[in-house]
C-alpha positions, 0 to 999 in steps of 0.5 A, a space after each residue: 500499499 505504501 509503495 503504491 502511495 509513493 509510486 502515485 506521489 512520484 507519478 504526480 510529481 513527474 518523478 516516475 516518468 523515465 528520463 528519455 520521455 522527460 527530455 522528449 517532452 521537454 523538447 516537444 514543449 520547447 518546439 511548440 513554444 517556438 512555433 507559437 512565438 512564430 504564430 504570434 509575429 504572424 498574428 501581429 502582422 495580420 492585426 489579428 488581435 483575437 488570434 494573438 490573445 489565444 496565442 499569448 495564453 497558449 504561450 503562457 501555459 506552455 512556458 509554465 509547463 517548461 518551468 515546472 519541468 525544469 524545476 523538477 528535472 533540472 540536473 536530467 535536463 542539463 546533461 541532455 544535449 538533443 541531436 539538434 544541438 549536436 548537429 549544430 555544435 558539429 556544424 559550427 565547429 566545422 565551420 570555424 575550422 574551414 574558416 580559417 582554412 578557407 581564408 588561406 586557400 582563398 589567399 592562395 587562389 588570389 596569389 595564383 590568379 595575380 601570377 596567372 594575370 601577370 604572366 598573361 600580360 607579359 605574353 600579351 605585350 611580347 606578342 604585340 611587340 613581335 606582331 609590331 616588329 613583324 608588320 614593320 619588317 613587313 612594311 619595309 620589305 614592301 616598300 623595298 620591293 615597291 621601289 625595286 619594282 619602280 626601279 626596274 620599270 623605269 629602266 626597262 622603259 628607259 631602254 626601250 626608249 633609247 632602242 626606238 
């Protein structure tokens, strides 16, 4: 009889519920509180004050339930780390480590791009110089060939004129 009264007393105070169940209930209360906070913002934006009033009452009840669960199982909840928190923690650590490595990689990429830009500029400058010299030489040869043709043509005409 005493054992039954003690078990009933524990159930009333929430101590007969297993720790995983309590953690699940606590997490669902937290999720519901977050959902209601989002709906409160939506109802304010829509100027729906009746809905806002109902949401505030619901939020108050959920926050009271959260405080009760925290008061009864404070030590158990402190050791509990949800999957969401573990994933968040892992992603945060990964992002921080990649951030430092990413900056180094980015600096290396920037340096490589600058070197490639300088090399490209140098090659373009050299090819322009070569093209310019080639055109200049081509123009000189064209001028000499033209001069030679004019000279030979005038000599040929001059010989013809003397023969007649």
